[in-house]
Residue, then its C-alpha position, 0 to 999 in steps of 0.5 A: x675800536x678798542x684800545x687793545x687794537x692800538x699800540x705805540x709801535x703802530x703809531x711809530x710806523x705811521x710817523x715814520x712813513x709820514x716823515x720819510x714818504x716811503x714805506x721801505x725806508x720807514x720799515x728800515x728805520x723801524x727795524x721791520x720788513x716792509x710787508x709787515x709794516x704795510x700790513x700793520x698800517x692797513x690794519x690800523x687804518x681799518x680800525x680807525x675807519x679812515x685812510x691816513x695815506x694816499x698811496x701812488x705808484x711812486x709817491x706816498x701822501x698824507x690825507x687831510x684826515x691823516x694829518x689830524x691823526x698824525x698830529x695826535x700820534x706825535x703827541x701820544x708818542x711824546x707823552x709815552x717817552x715822557x712817561x718812560x723818562x719819569x719812570x727812570x727818574x723815579x727809579x733812581x735811588x731815593x728820588x721823589x717824595x719820601x714821607x718821614x716821621x719822627x717822635x716829638x722829642x726828637x724831630x725838632x732837634x734832629x731834623x736841622x742836623x740831617x737835612x743838609x747831608x741828605x739833600x746833598x747826597x740825594x738832590x732829587x729827594x723830596x722830604x715830607x716831614x711829620x711829628x708824632x708819638x711812637x704809637x701814632x707813627x708806627x701805626x701810620x708807617x704800618x698803613x703806608x701813610x709814612x715811609x720812614x720813621x725816626x724813633x727810639x728803639x726797640x720796636x716790637x712789631x713783626x711788620x716793622x724793620x729797624x736799624x740803629x743810628x746813634x746813642x743819645x745820652x740823657x742829661x739833667x735839666x734843672x733850674x739854674x738858680x737851684x741846681x739839683x747837681x750842684x757840682x755839675x755831675x748828676x747822679x741818679x741815686x742823689x736825685x731828690x724824690x720830689x720835683x721830677x717833671x715828666x711828659x704826659x702818658x704816650x711819650x716814650x721819653x716819659x717811660x724812659x725817664x721813669x726807668x732811670x728815676x724809678x728807684x727814687x720811689x713815690x714823689x711829686x711828679x708833674x706832667x707836661x704835654x711837650x718837651x718845650x713846655x717842660x723846659x719852661x716849667x723848669x725855667x719857672x723853678x717847678x722842678x727838674x727832668x731828663x732831657x735828650x742831649x739834642x734838645x739841649x743844644x743851641x739856645x736851650x737855657x731859656x735866658x739863663x734860667x735852665x742849666x744842664x748837667x751830664x750824668x756821672x759815669x755811663x749816662x742813661x740814654x736812648x738808641x735812636x734808629x730808623x724804622x720802615x715796613x718789612x714789605x717795602x721794596x726800598x730797603x736797600x735805599x733806606x740803608x743808603x740813607x742810613x749810611x749817610x746819617x751814620x757818616x754825619x752823626x749829630x753832636x753829642x751822640x755816640x755810636x751804637x754797639x749794634x749797627x746791624x739791621x734788626x727786624x724787630x725788637x722788644x717792647x717800645 
């Protein structure tokens, strides 16, 4: 026989008759007529090529081979119920694995602030965390390797939906013994031409720093592969740079060798947001996750002017 000739309902009929030893009572339990139940069991026995029941005038017995079949039928029904329970659990809002990426200049500093509120709000959520550069993360998101990405907005991709989370200001990172902002307030126009340290190509923070400091004109610019190496270069007295605010919290002074100064007036910065595929049916669930994060903003960040979901934006 083929599987098309077997249904879970047929197995329920078998188990009901075996437990009640009565076709009429089994039919009543299963919500069908006795003739329909009897006919379906006969058909199943024919397909199996054996008799499950021994039918007498007033008794119904299970055959030896029928006992084996019934034991397997019970196991199949149990696994089917587990399958349904699993589907219901997975259908619960934000449960099961969720693969999340963040740009390298954000992830290590944002994750510690967001994990606790997310785990409290969605206890069945299993976060799988990744880091990368913007183009890598967007590519992985587009091809389904990631579900969500934390990055700097905007993102210019018609396949990607985005929504803002917060504004993160930039601060001036400088050698503590040779501060660029001697009075504690940084001013873009007063930054020296020489000494600007940047991340290497491929980091969006590099481009943002150049946007802020590009008016300084040509000067000596050295490069680093990571924000932490950049911090060590500043500690060594090699120059200064712009750091996102979250990267300056905690033990960020490298033993007192690095100091940070906020910008006078309206600070430069970046809008951090969430990105996901336009085609992902979990958009409502991602919005619920976003609302939790909006209720627990990281320290030192600000509210964005536009809290509405944007389908795509300008150049990344």
